[in-house]
C-alpha positions as CSV (number, residue, x, y, z in Angstrom):
1,P,14.1,27.7,-17.1
2,T,11.2,26.4,-14.6
3,L,10.7,22.8,-13.7
4,V,8.1,21.8,-17.0
5,Q,10.0,23.7,-19.3
6,L,13.3,21.6,-17.9
7,V,11.5,18.5,-18.3
8,K,9.9,19.5,-21.7
9,Q,13.6,20.4,-22.8
10,T,14.8,16.9,-21.9
11,T,12.2,14.3,-22.9
12,Q,10.1,16.1,-25.7
13,T,6.4,15.6,-25.9
14,P,5.2,12.1,-24.3
15,P,4.5,9.8,-26.7
16,T,1.7,7.1,-27.2
17,S,2.4,3.5,-27.1
18,N,2.7,3.3,-30.6
19,E,5.3,6.2,-30.6
20,L,7.7,5.2,-28.4
21,N,10.8,4.8,-30.0
22,S,10.3,8.0,-32.5
23,N,10.3,10.4,-29.7
24,K,12.5,8.6,-27.0
25,E,15.9,7.3,-29.0
26,L,17.6,10.6,-28.1
27,Q,16.7,11.1,-24.9
28,Y,15.3,7.6,-23.3
29,D,17.2,4.6,-22.8
30,Q,15.4,1.4,-23.1
31,F,16.9,-1.1,-21.0
32,A,14.4,-3.9,-21.8
33,P,11.9,-4.3,-24.1
34,G,9.0,-1.4,-23.2
35,C,11.0,-0.3,-20.5
36,Y,12.7,3.3,-20.8
37,H,14.8,5.3,-18.3
38,V,15.9,9.1,-18.6
39,T,17.5,11.4,-15.9
40,I,16.3,15.0,-15.9
41,S,19.2,17.0,-13.6
42,G,19.5,20.7,-14.0
43,I,18.9,24.0,-12.1
44,T,15.2,25.0,-12.2
45,S,14.1,28.5,-11.1
46,D,11.2,27.7,-9.0
47,F,12.7,24.3,-7.3
48,G,16.7,25.4,-7.5
49,P,19.0,22.2,-8.6
50,V,16.9,19.1,-9.2
51,H,17.7,15.5,-9.8
52,I,14.5,13.3,-11.1
53,N,15.0,9.7,-12.2
54,I,12.1,8.8,-14.7
55,L,10.9,5.0,-15.7
56,R,8.3,4.5,-18.1
57,I,7.0,0.9,-18.9
58,A,5.0,1.0,-22.0
59,P,1.4,-1.2,-21.9
60,D,2.3,-3.8,-23.8
61,A,6.0,-4.9,-22.1
62,G,4.2,-7.2,-20.0
63,I,5.7,-6.1,-16.8
64,A,4.3,-7.6,-13.9
65,M,4.3,-5.4,-10.8
66,E,5.6,-7.1,-7.5
67,C,5.8,-5.3,-4.0
68,V,7.5,-6.6,-2.0
69,D,8.1,-5.9,2.3
70,A,12.2,-5.6,2.2
71,R,12.3,-7.2,6.1
72,T,10.8,-10.3,4.8
73,V,11.3,-10.6,1.4
74,L,11.1,-14.5,0.2
75,L,13.3,-15.8,-2.1
76,D,14.1,-19.2,-3.6
77,G,16.3,-22.2,-3.2
78,A,18.3,-20.7,-6.6
79,D,18.2,-17.1,-5.2
80,N,17.0,-15.7,-7.9
81,G,13.5,-14.8,-6.8
82,N,11.2,-15.2,-9.6
83,D,10.3,-17.4,-12.8
84,G,12.2,-14.4,-15.5
85,S,9.2,-12.4,-16.5
86,G,10.6,-9.3,-14.9
87,G,9.0,-7.2,-12.8
88,S,8.8,-3.5,-11.6
89,N,9.3,-3.3,-7.8
90,D,7.2,-0.8,-5.9
91,G,8.6,-0.4,-2.6
92,N,7.5,-1.5,1.1
93,G,5.8,-5.3,0.9
94,G,4.9,-8.8,-1.1
95,S,6.2,-11.6,-1.9
96,N,7.3,-13.9,-5.1
97,D,5.8,-17.1,-6.4
98,G,8.9,-19.4,-6.2
99,S,9.2,-22.4,-7.5
100,N,11.7,-23.9,-5.5
101,D,12.2,-24.3,-1.8
102,V,11.3,-20.8,-0.2
103,Q,13.2,-19.3,2.1
104,Q,12.5,-16.1,4.4
105,V,15.4,-13.6,3.7
106,G,15.3,-10.2,4.7
107,C,17.6,-8.0,2.1
108,T,16.8,-4.1,2.3
109,D,19.5,-2.8,-0.3
110,L,17.2,-1.7,-3.2
111,T,20.1,-2.8,-5.3
112,T,20.3,-6.8,-4.1
113,L,16.9,-6.9,-3.6
114,A,16.4,-5.9,-7.6
115,K,19.2,-8.4,-8.8
116,R,17.5,-11.4,-6.1
117,K,13.8,-10.9,-7.6
118,G,15.3,-11.0,-10.9
119,A,13.6,-7.6,-11.2
120,V,14.4,-5.8,-14.8
121,A,13.9,-2.5,-12.6
122,A,13.0,-1.4,-8.9
123,I,12.0,1.4,-6.7
124,S,11.6,2.4,-3.0
125,G,8.2,3.3,-2.2
126,G,5.2,3.5,-0.1
127,F,4.8,4.9,3.1
128,F,6.2,3.3,6.7
129,L,6.4,4.1,10.4
130,Y,9.7,6.3,11.0
131,S,9.4,9.3,12.9
132,E,6.1,9.1,14.3
133,P,7.3,9.7,18.1
134,D,4.5,7.3,19.6
135,I,5.7,3.8,17.7
136,E,4.9,1.0,20.8
137,F,3.7,-2.4,20.7
138,P,2.1,-3.5,18.4
139,S,3.2,-1.8,15.9
140,R,7.1,-1.5,14.5
141,R,8.9,0.8,13.6
142,T,9.2,0.2,9.7
143,D,6.2,-1.3,9.5
144,P,4.1,-0.7,6.1
145,V,1.6,1.8,6.2
146,G,-1.6,1.1,4.5
147,L,-2.5,-1.0,1.4
148,L,-0.2,-3.8,0.6
149,V,-1.1,-6.5,-1.6
150,S,1.7,-8.7,-3.5
151,P,1.3,-11.6,-5.8
152,R,-0.2,-15.1,-4.6
153,R,2.4,-17.7,-4.6
154,R,1.7,-21.7,-4.7
155,C,1.5,-21.8,-1.1
156,D,-1.6,-19.0,-0.6
157,A,-3.7,-21.1,-2.4
158,G,-5.5,-21.4,1.3
159,S,-4.6,-17.5,1.4
160,D,-2.3,-18.4,4.4
161,G,0.3,-15.8,2.8
162,G,3.1,-17.9,4.1
163,N,3.1,-15.8,7.6
164,S,2.6,-18.6,10.7
165,S,-0.8,-17.5,11.3
166,G,-2.2,-16.6,8.2
167,G,-4.2,-13.6,6.8
168,G,-4.5,-12.5,2.5
169,N,-6.9,-12.2,0.3
170,S,-8.9,-15.2,-0.1
171,G,-11.2,-14.6,-3.4
172,G,-10.2,-15.0,-7.3
173,G,-7.5,-14.6,-8.7
174,G,-6.2,-11.4,-6.7
175,G,-3.2,-11.4,-5.0
176,F,-2.5,-11.6,-1.4
177,I,-3.6,-8.5,1.0
178,Q,-0.5,-8.7,3.0
179,N,-1.6,-5.3,4.6
180,P,-5.4,-3.8,4.3
181,P,-5.8,-0.3,3.5
182,V,-6.9,0.7,7.0
183,F,-6.7,4.8,5.6
184,R,-8.3,5.6,2.4
185,R,-5.3,6.4,0.2
186,A,-3.8,6.2,-3.3
187,A,-2.8,3.6,-4.3
188,L,-0.6,2.1,-7.4
189,L,-2.6,-0.7,-8.6
190,Q,-2.1,-4.0,-10.7
191,D,-4.6,-5.8,-12.1
192,A,-4.8,-9.6,-13.4
193,D,-5.1,-8.4,-17.3
194,G,-1.6,-6.3,-16.3
195,N,-2.9,-2.9,-16.5
196,F,-1.7,-0.2,-14.0
197,A,-4.2,2.2,-12.7
198,V,-3.9,5.0,-9.6
199,D,-7.4,5.1,-7.3
200,R,-8.5,5.7,-3.5
201,V,-9.0,2.4,-2.0
202,G,-10.2,2.3,1.5
203,M,-11.9,-0.4,4.0
204,D,-15.6,0.2,3.2
205,G,-16.7,-3.2,1.8
206,V,-13.8,-5.2,2.3
207,T,-14.7,-8.4,4.4
208,V,-12.5,-9.0,7.5
209,T,-12.5,-12.4,8.5
210,I,-10.9,-13.7,11.9
211,G,-9.7,-16.9,12.6
212,G,-8.3,-19.9,10.5
213,D,-7.2,-23.7,10.5
214,D,-3.5,-22.2,11.6
215,D,-5.0,-21.3,14.7
216,G,-5.7,-24.4,15.8
217,N,-8.8,-23.4,16.8
218,D,-11.3,-26.5,18.4
219,N,-15.1,-25.3,18.4
220,T,-16.7,-27.4,17.0
221,D,-18.9,-23.9,15.9
222,A,-16.1,-22.6,13.9
223,V,-16.2,-23.1,10.0
224,D,-12.2,-24.0,8.6
225,G,-11.3,-22.3,11.9
226,K,-13.3,-18.9,11.2
227,L,-14.1,-17.3,14.5
228,L,-16.2,-14.0,12.5
229,S,-16.4,-12.6,9.0
230,V,-18.2,-9.1,8.7
231,V,-17.9,-6.7,6.0
232,V,-17.2,-3.2,6.4
233,G,-19.6,-0.6,6.3
234,R,-22.4,-3.1,6.3
235,D,-24.7,-4.2,9.4
236,G,-23.4,-1.9,11.4
237,V,-19.3,-2.7,11.4
238,R,-17.0,0.0,10.6
239,C,-13.5,0.8,11.8
240,V,-11.5,3.1,13.4
241,H,-7.9,4.4,12.7
242,R,-5.9,7.0,14.1
243,G,-7.5,9.7,11.3
244,D,-10.5,9.5,13.0
245,A,-9.5,9.3,16.6
246,R,-6.8,7.9,19.3
247,T,-8.8,6.0,21.2
248,V,-12.5,4.7,20.9
249,T,-15.2,3.7,23.0
250,V,-17.3,0.4,23.0
251,D,-20.6,-0.3,24.1
252,E,-20.0,-3.9,25.7
253,N,-23.9,-4.0,25.7
254,V,-24.5,-4.1,22.1
255,E,-20.7,-4.6,20.5
256,I,-17.4,-5.8,20.8
257,G,-14.2,-3.9,20.0
258,I,-10.9,-5.8,18.2
259,S,-7.9,-4.1,18.0
260,I,-6.1,-5.4,15.0
261,V,-2.5,-4.3,13.5
262,G,-1.7,-6.1,9.6
263,T,-2.8,-9.7,9.7
264,H,-3.5,-10.3,14.0
265,V,-5.4,-9.2,16.5
266,F,-3.6,-7.6,19.1
267,K,-6.4,-7.3,21.9
268,T,-10.7,-7.0,22.3
269,T,-13.0,-5.4,24.9
270,M,-13.5,-9.5,25.7
271,D,-9.6,-9.4,27.1
272,D,-9.2,-9.0,30.4
273,N,-6.4,-6.7,30.1
274,G,-8.7,-4.0,28.5
275,T,-7.4,-0.6,28.4
276,G,-10.5,0.0,30.8
277,G,-13.5,2.3,31.2
278,S,-16.3,2.0,33.4
279,G,-19.8,0.4,33.1
280,T,-20.8,-1.2,30.0
281,S,-18.1,0.9,28.1
282,K,-14.7,0.3,27.5
283,T,-12.0,2.2,25.8
284,M,-9.4,1.0,23.2
285,D,-6.7,2.3,22.3
286,V,-6.3,2.5,18.5
287,P,-3.2,1.5,17.2
288,L,-0.9,3.4,14.9
289,A,-0.9,1.3,12.0
290,G,-4.1,-0.5,12.4
291,F,-7.3,0.1,13.4
292,V,-10.3,-0.6,15.5
293,L,-13.2,-3.3,14.5
294,V,-16.4,-2.7,15.9
295,V,-18.8,-5.0,15.6
296,P,-22.4,-5.1,16.7
297,T,-23.3,-8.3,19.0
298,N,-26.9,-7.9,18.6
299,N,-27.1,-9.3,15.1
300,G,-27.1,-13.2,16.1
301,D,-27.5,-14.4,12.5
302,R,-23.9,-13.1,12.0
303,V,-22.3,-12.9,15.2
304,N,-21.6,-15.9,17.7
305,I,-20.9,-14.7,21.2
306,K,-19.4,-18.1,21.6
307,L,-17.0,-17.9,19.1
308,L,-16.2,-14.4,19.7
309,S,-14.7,-15.5,23.2
310,A,-12.2,-17.2,21.1
311,I,-10.5,-14.2,19.8
312,T,-7.1,-13.5,21.2
313,Q,-4.1,-12.1,20.8
314,G,-2.3,-13.6,17.8
315,T,-5.2,-14.3,16.1
316,S,-5.1,-14.3,12.4
317,V,-7.1,-11.7,10.3
318,S,-7.4,-12.2,6.6
319,Y,-9.1,-9.6,4.4
320,T,-10.8,-10.0,1.2
321,F,-11.9,-7.1,-1.5
322,P,-15.1,-6.6,-2.8
323,E,-16.0,-7.7,-6.2
324,S,-14.5,-4.5,-8.1
325,L,-11.5,-5.1,-7.0
326,S,-11.1,-8.7,-7.1
327,N,-8.7,-8.7,-9.8
328,I,-6.0,-7.0,-8.1
329,T,-3.0,-8.5,-8.3
330,A,-0.4,-6.2,-6.4
331,A,-0.8,-2.7,-5.1
332,M,1.3,-0.2,-2.7
333,A,-0.8,2.8,-1.2
334,G,0.9,6.1,-1.0
335,G,-1.0,9.6,-1.4
336,P,-2.1,11.9,-1.9
337,I,-3.9,11.5,-6.0
338,L,-1.6,14.4,-7.3
339,L,-3.9,14.7,-10.5
340,S,-7.3,13.5,-11.3
341,A,-8.1,12.0,-14.7
342,D,-11.1,14.9,-15.3
343,H,-8.3,17.5,-13.9
344,D,-11.2,17.9,-10.6
345,A,-8.8,20.0,-8.9
346,E,-11.4,18.9,-5.6
347,D,-10.3,15.1,-6.0
348,A,-6.4,16.2,-6.5
349,L,-3.9,17.4,-3.7
350,D,-6.8,16.7,-0.6
351,L,-5.1,15.3,2.3
352,A,-7.8,15.5,4.5
353,A,-10.2,13.1,1.8
354,E,-7.2,10.4,1.8
355,D,-7.0,9.9,5.9
356,F,-3.9,12.3,6.2
357,R,-5.3,13.9,9.5
358,G,-5.1,13.5,13.3
359,S,-2.4,11.3,14.5
360,A,-2.7,9.3,11.4
361,P,1.1,8.1,10.1
362,P,3.0,9.3,8.3
363,V,2.8,13.1,10.9
364,T,5.0,14.3,8.4
365,F,1.8,14.5,6.3
366,S,-1.2,14.6,8.6
367,Q,0.9,17.5,10.5
368,D,2.1,19.7,7.9
369,E,1.9,23.3,9.0
370,T,4.0,24.9,6.3
371,F,0.9,24.2,3.8
372,D,2.9,21.8,1.1
373,R,5.7,24.5,1.1
374,N,8.3,21.5,2.3
375,L,11.2,20.8,-0.7
376,L,11.6,16.9,0.3
377,P,13.0,13.7,-2.0
378,R,9.8,12.3,-3.7
379,M,8.5,9.1,-5.4
380,G,5.6,9.6,-7.8
381,A,3.5,7.6,-9.9
382,G,1.2,8.1,-12.9
383,V,-0.4,6.7,-15.6
384,T,-1.1,8.2,-19.1
385,A,-4.4,8.0,-21.2
386,E,-2.8,5.3,-23.3
387,G,-2.2,2.9,-20.1
388,E,1.8,3.5,-19.9
389,L,3.1,3.5,-16.2
390,V,5.6,6.7,-15.2
391,L,7.8,6.3,-12.2
392,A,9.4,9.4,-10.9
393,A,12.1,9.1,-8.2
394,V,13.1,13.5,-7.0
395,D,16.1,13.5,-5.1
396,G,16.4,15.8,-2.3
397,R,18.0,17.4,0.6
398,N,21.0,17.8,-1.2
399,L,21.6,21.6,-1.9
400,E,24.1,21.2,-4.6
401,Q,22.5,18.8,-6.4
402,A,18.8,18.4,-5.2
403,L,16.5,20.1,-2.7
404,G,13.6,18.0,-3.8
405,L,9.9,19.1,-4.1
406,T,6.5,20.1,-3.0
407,L,3.9,17.7,-3.7
408,R,2.4,20.5,-6.5
409,G,5.8,20.6,-8.0
410,T,5.4,16.6,-8.5
411,A,2.0,16.8,-9.7
412,N,3.3,19.6,-12.2
413,L,6.2,16.7,-13.1
414,L,4.0,14.1,-13.9
415,E,1.4,16.5,-16.0
416,A,4.5,17.4,-17.9
417,L,5.5,13.6,-18.6
418,G,2.1,13.1,-20.0
419,C,0.1,11.5,-16.7
420,V,-3.6,11.5,-16.4
421,R,-4.0,10.0,-13.2
422,A,-1.0,10.2,-10.5
423,L,-0.1,9.8,-7.3
């Protein structure tokens, strides 16, 4: 059979939320209320041997997604991680809302991490720096690439996020932004009402705030320690990432360039150790998984030159979503979009539209010369018309058990599982 035929043989027709038990009793294992698992395994005519684990979560299951950074995962003193409400842990970023003494503990074993977080299910997902040849400070190998939002903990009330110098989303009931949406890419999202969605999220409309109380700024002109707060895409403010260029030239007569990785400043064009240039222009290197924020300085109402001079390496950076995204409590960037709700072929599988271009990480996507012929392990996520979350972990790189899938093959898989929107 083809992959799609094998899926249908194994799982039958994907049911609606009201029919979960009727069509799944024989194929799926219900391991928690509203949570179902099945393994699809066999030989296909189009992709050879396949081995795929499928997780389905009903819209009324009451599951909270928590995105955790396994390198710096926060666990409470009781070592169980959360309040017992369960969660689907999606890869690379985040923290818990531990009610006891919080300890910072790295835990990169997925099974151990899931148990310690009290999760009902866990997957490893999201892009991170790994195979890029030019990983250098301030970027580090295994740094997350793209948007990363975790549920806000009690100690995040001041938007510090548990980091030594802050950063995060200070607005509304949304989550803590551990890493900004540097690249406009597809992300798996969950809002405060528990609804899952797949959509592209970028920097346009995001408020970037530099400086905070934890930085120890004693400048009397700074309000709550904030040295600069601007909205990307307004008043000439822009951000430049590796999908755009490796370097950016800043005209110091009318603008300032600020190199940012995650929640901290690396350098500015006002630093003595800038990257060179001549006359009134200065060239800055664009960090691999970060960006250069370019801010016009001729707007006196928004930019205080005196405060800009106080921005130095290590100054904290925080982010606030626009109102349309203010209720997002958890998010993990991936990409590209595999399925569009209206089956718009131009919207799906458009790598360039999601900044998989130039030297943007991961280079295996941005510089793919096979035109989607590579069979690789994949992690797919999608939602059905009824709001059910479907996750597919595709094994690969195993000649006997599973070779992997192409991106289009992964799209076909998720569509056969009933998804209308997927990444």
